[in-house]
C-alpha positions in Angstrom: 139.4 111.1 -8.9 137.1 110.0 -6.1 137.3 109.8 -2.3 136.8 106.7 -0.2 133.2 106.8 0.8 133.3 103.8 3.1 136.2 105.4 5.0 134.4 108.7 5.3 131.3 106.9 6.7 133.4 104.8 9.1 135.0 108.0 10.5 131.7 109.7 11.0 130.3 106.7 12.8 133.5 106.4 15.0 133.3 110.1 16.0 129.5 109.7 16.7 130.3 107.2 19.4 131.6 110.0 21.6 128.6 111.4 23.3 126.2 108.9 21.6 122.6 109.1 22.8 120.0 106.3 23.2 118.0 107.7 20.2 120.9 107.5 17.9 122.1 111.1 18.1 125.1 112.8 19.7 125.4 115.1 22.7 128.9 116.6 22.7 128.7 120.1 24.0 131.5 122.6 23.4 134.5 122.4 25.8 133.2 119.4 27.8 135.2 116.3 28.4 133.3 114.7 25.5 134.4 117.6 23.3 138.0 117.0 24.4 137.6 113.3 23.4 136.2 114.2 20.0 139.0 116.8 19.4 141.7 114.3 20.4 140.3 111.7 18.0 140.2 114.1 15.1 143.6 115.6 15.8 145.0 112.1 16.1 143.5 111.2 12.7 145.1 114.4 11.2 148.5 113.5 12.6 148.2 110.0 11.2 147.5 111.6 7.8 150.8 113.5 8.1 149.3 116.8 9.0 150.8 119.4 11.4 148.5 120.9 14.0 148.1 124.5 15.2 145.7 125.6 17.9 144.8 129.2 18.5 143.9 131.0 21.8 140.1 130.4 21.3 140.7 126.7 20.6 140.3 126.7 16.9 142.2 123.7 15.4 144.0 123.9 12.0 145.4 120.7 10.5 147.8 121.3 7.6 149.0 119.3 4.7 152.0 121.1 3.1 152.0 122.2 -0.5 154.9 122.6 -2.8 154.8 126.4 -2.2 154.1 126.9 1.5 154.5 130.7 1.0 151.0 130.5 -0.5 148.0 130.9 1.9 146.3 127.5 2.5 143.1 126.4 0.8 141.0 125.6 3.9 137.9 123.5 4.6 136.2 122.7 7.9 133.3 123.1 10.2 132.7 122.1 13.8 132.5 119.0 16.0 130.5 120.4 18.9 126.8 119.5 18.8 123.4 120.5 20.2 122.2 118.8 23.4 120.0 116.6 21.1 122.2 116.8 18.1 122.9 114.4 15.2 125.9 112.6 13.7 126.4 114.9 10.7 125.8 118.6 11.5 129.3 120.1 11.5 131.1 116.8 11.9 130.6 115.9 8.2 132.4 119.1 7.1 135.4 118.4 9.2 135.7 114.7 8.3 135.1 115.4 4.6 138.1 117.7 4.8 140.1 114.9 6.4 139.0 112.5 3.8 140.2 114.9 1.0 143.6 114.8 2.6 143.6 111.0 3.0 142.6 110.7 -0.7 145.4 113.0 -1.8 147.8 110.9 0.3 146.5 107.7 -1.3 147.0 109.0 -4.8 150.3 110.7 -4.0 148.9 114.0 -5.3 150.8 117.2 -4.4 149.1 120.6 -4.4 150.9 123.9 -4.9 149.1 125.6 -2.0 148.8 123.9 1.3 145.6 122.2 2.3 144.1 122.8 5.7 141.3 121.3 7.7 139.8 123.4 10.5 137.4 122.8 13.2 136.1 125.9 15.0 135.2 126.2 18.7 131.6 126.4 19.9 129.8 126.9 16.6 126.5 125.7 18.1 126.3 128.2 20.9 124.3 125.7 23.0 126.6 125.8 26.0 128.1 129.3 25.6 127.0 132.4 23.6 127.6 133.9 21.1 127.2 131.2 18.5 130.0 130.6 16.0 132.3 131.8 18.7 135.6 130.4 17.4 135.2 131.7 13.9 133.8 135.0 15.1 136.8 135.7 17.3 139.1 134.6 14.4 137.6 137.2 12.1 137.3 139.9 14.7 133.5 140.0 15.0 134.0 140.0 18.8 137.0 140.0 21.1 138.9 137.1 22.7 138.2 138.7 26.1 134.4 138.7 25.4 134.6 135.0 24.4 136.7 134.0 27.4 134.2 135.7 29.8 131.2 133.8 28.5 129.7 131.4 31.0 127.5 128.4 30.9 124.5 127.8 33.2 126.8 126.4 35.9 129.0 129.5 35.8 132.0 127.9 34.1 133.8 130.2 31.7 135.1 129.6 28.2 138.6 130.6 29.2 138.7 128.2 32.1 137.2 125.4 30.2 139.6 125.8 27.3 142.4 125.6 29.8 140.9 122.6 31.5 140.6 120.4 28.4 144.0 121.5 27.1 142.8 123.4 24.0 143.8 126.9 24.8 146.4 127.4 22.2 149.0 130.1 21.7 148.4 131.5 18.2 146.5 134.8 18.2 143.1 134.3 16.5 143.3 135.6 13.0 147.0 135.4 12.7 146.5 132.5 10.3 146.2 133.1 6.6 143.4 131.7 4.4 143.6 131.6 0.7 140.1 130.2 0.2 137.6 128.5 2.4 135.1 125.8 1.6 132.5 124.2 4.0 130.6 121.0 3.2 127.4 120.5 5.2 124.1 118.7 5.3 121.5 121.1 4.1 119.5 121.1 7.4 116.4 121.8 5.3 114.1 119.9 2.9 114.8 121.6 -0.4 117.3 119.2 -1.9 115.5 116.1 -0.9 112.2 117.6 -2.2 113.8 118.4 -5.5 115.6 115.0 -5.7 119.0 116.7 -6.2 122.3 115.5 -4.8 124.4 118.7 -4.5 123.3 122.1 -3.4 125.5 125.0 -4.7 125.3 127.7 -2.0 125.6 131.2 -3.4 124.7 133.0 -0.1 123.6 132.7 3.5 120.5 134.6 4.5 120.8 137.5 6.8 118.8 137.4 10.1 117.4 139.9 12.4 116.3 138.9 15.9 114.0 140.8 18.2 112.5 140.6 21.7 109.0 142.0 21.8 106.9 142.7 25.0 103.2 143.6 25.0 101.9 144.9 28.3 98.2 144.9 29.2 96.4 144.2 32.4 95.6 140.8 33.9 92.0 140.5 35.1 89.5 137.8 35.9 88.3 136.0 32.8 84.7 135.8 33.9 83.6 139.2 35.2 85.6 141.3 32.7 83.6 142.2 29.5 85.3 141.8 26.2 85.3 145.5 25.3 86.9 146.5 28.5 89.8 144.1 28.4 93.5 144.9 28.0 94.4 141.5 26.7 98.1 141.4 26.0 98.0 138.0 24.3 95.3 138.9 21.8 97.4 142.0 20.8 100.6 139.9 20.7 99.0 137.3 18.4 98.2 140.1 15.9 101.9 140.9 15.7 102.8 137.3 15.5 100.6 136.8 12.5 102.0 139.9 10.8 105.5 138.4 11.2 104.5 135.5 9.1 102.6 137.7 6.6 105.6 139.9 6.1 107.8 136.9 5.3 105.2 135.6 2.8 105.2 139.0 1.0 108.9 138.5 0.1 109.4 135.1 -1.4 111.3 132.9 -2.1 113.7 133.6 0.8 111.5 135.6 3.2 111.3 133.9 6.6 109.4 135.0 9.6 109.2 133.1 12.9 108.0 133.5 16.4 109.7 130.6 18.3 109.5 131.6 22.0 106.5 132.9 23.9 106.1 133.7 27.6 102.6 134.6 28.9 102.1 136.2 32.3 100.5 135.0 34.5 99.8 132.0 32.3 96.6 131.0 34.2 93.5 129.4 32.7 91.0 132.0 34.0 93.1 135.1 34.0 93.3 137.6 31.1 97.0 137.7 30.1 98.7 140.9 31.4 102.0 140.6 29.6 103.4 138.6 26.7 107.1 138.4 25.8 108.0 136.7 22.5 110.8 136.4 20.0 110.7 137.5 16.4 113.1 136.1 13.7 113.2 137.7 10.3 115.4 136.5 7.5 116.1 137.2 3.8 118.8 136.9 1.2 119.9 140.6 0.9 120.1 143.7 3.0 117.5 145.6 1.1 114.8 143.0 1.5 115.6 142.3 5.1 115.5 146.0 5.9 112.2 146.4 4.2 110.8 143.5 6.3 112.3 145.2 9.4 110.6 148.5 8.6 107.2 146.9 7.9 107.3 145.1 11.2 108.1 148.3 13.1 105.4 150.2 11.3 102.8 147.5 12.1 103.8 147.5 15.8 103.4 151.3 15.8 100.0 150.9 14.3 99.0 148.2 16.7 100.2 150.2 19.7 98.0 153.1 18.6 94.9 150.9 17.9 95.1 148.8 21.1 96.3 151.5 23.5 98.7 148.9 25.1 102.4 149.4 25.7 104.4 147.5 23.2 108.2 147.5 23.2 110.5 145.9 20.6 114.3 145.6 20.7 116.6 144.2 18.1 118.9 141.8 20.0 121.0 140.3 17.2 121.7 141.0 13.5 123.8 139.0 11.0 123.9 140.6 7.6 123.3 138.4 4.5 126.5 136.8 3.3 127.1 136.3 -0.5 129.8 133.9 -1.2 132.7 134.6 -3.5 131.9 134.0 -7.2 135.1 132.1 -7.8 134.5 129.7 -5.0 130.9 129.2 -6.0 132.1 128.5 -9.6 134.6 126.0 -8.3 131.8 124.1 -6.6 129.7 124.3 -9.8 132.6 123.2 -12.0 133.3 120.2 -9.7 129.7 119.2 -9.6 129.5 119.4 -13.4 132.7 117.4 -13.8 131.4 114.6 -11.6 127.9 114.6 -13.2 125.8 115.1 -10.1 122.4 116.6 -10.1 122.4 120.0 -8.6 120.5 123.2 -7.8 121.3 126.5 -6.0 120.3 126.5 -2.3 120.5 129.7 -0.2 121.4 128.7 3.3 118.9 129.7 6.0 121.2 128.7 8.8 124.4 130.3 10.0 127.7 128.6 9.5 131.4 129.3 10.2 131.8 130.0 6.5 130.0 133.3 7.1 132.9 134.6 9.3 135.6 133.0 7.1 134.1 134.9 4.1 135.1 138.1 5.8 138.7 137.2 5.4 139.0 135.1 2.3 137.0 133.9 -0.8 134.5 131.3 0.5 131.9 128.9 -0.6 129.7 126.1 0.6 128.5 122.7 -0.6 125.2 121.2 0.6 124.0 117.6 0.5 120.5 116.4 1.4 119.5 115.2 4.9 116.4 113.0 5.5 113.2 115.0 5.8 115.3 118.1 6.2 115.7 117.4 9.9 118.7 118.6 11.8 119.5 119.7 15.4 117.7 116.5 16.3 118.9 113.0 17.3 117.2 111.4 14.3 119.2 113.6 11.9 120.2 111.3 9.0 121.9 111.4 5.6 122.7 108.8 2.9 126.2 107.6 2.6 126.2 108.1 -1.1 125.2 111.7 -0.8 127.9 112.4 1.8 130.4 110.8 -0.6 129.2 112.9 -3.5 129.6 116.1 -1.4 133.1 115.1 -0.4 134.0 114.4 -4.0 132.8 117.9 -5.0 134.9 119.3 -2.1 138.0 117.5 -3.3 137.8 118.9 -6.9 136.8 122.4 -5.8 139.7 122.6 -3.4 142.1 121.2 -6.1 140.9 123.9 -8.5 141.9 126.6 -6.0 145.1 124.9 -4.6 146.5 123.8 -7.9 147.8 120.3 -8.7 151.5 119.9 -9.3 
């Protein structure tokens, strides 16, 4: 049993026209007019496939194909259709349209499932217009309140609540009042591991946890010429010691240790002035709580040591924490079984990026399926994937969902 790969590709390319950029990517930010157009297109396709549609109060959309026993909770798949400002055609969109293609294939073959099948797309996964990220699925699982989400504003002061109302996607169902029997999410890897290993399917046993920090090193700005080296209070030189330690800590905990400094602000940022203050971000990741906490403690200990040695004021604040998310063994096995049945090359890939499946996993058994993307590039207009890989991932999704939903 196989899906129609050409139809899946055509749907992806049709959706990609909405918000298309000159470089071949997509800019379709959450709750904009373009997002409304994308939502309307996908909902229309779902209705054409005979699916009923439910929208909840945060704008999450659930498209349902009935089973023979609708008392059973649905086997759900999905992702998101909002993009980054310089996004690609596949991030998120593939997961939604792969689910739609599963339903179309079941219709073509007149296959009935015992449990209902649902395809979801979640509001504001990217977090590029409104924060927090993964907003729709986060509200759905109770990670934060509907009121908090409604109050979030973009750079122009427009709120989530008002924008949902404006585009016509503020539904009536209370978020979370929607059962899930199992959840699968199909996604491009957004990294280079599968392509480097020449594998078609990534079985995802877990998503890394992440810990984000804001660090500020305060010294004293002074003239770069007259001030001797031994009398300087150079905030940048002290900050770079911490930055290098962030990378060193990650390298001490392979294979899933990650350490990144991605944002740096130097004051006064002048060529001939010794930096007086440096603000920078720290991003630590690993696959389980124990390792991530060890990395956290080592970083704090190093900062304490550096504070004492340098005599400079150093503050660090944890601003976000997402615990590691192991996926349910039965859903992971369903993906393995489908991959083996179909004969695709495979390997385990722990996800380093966040996905809506993290929040879905708090409420139901969940799993993910990865396929390669060119050069591991995502969140970029040149994001690309092979049609045959996308088809393979959708075939795995089809069989994994059928294992959980049951064929009548």
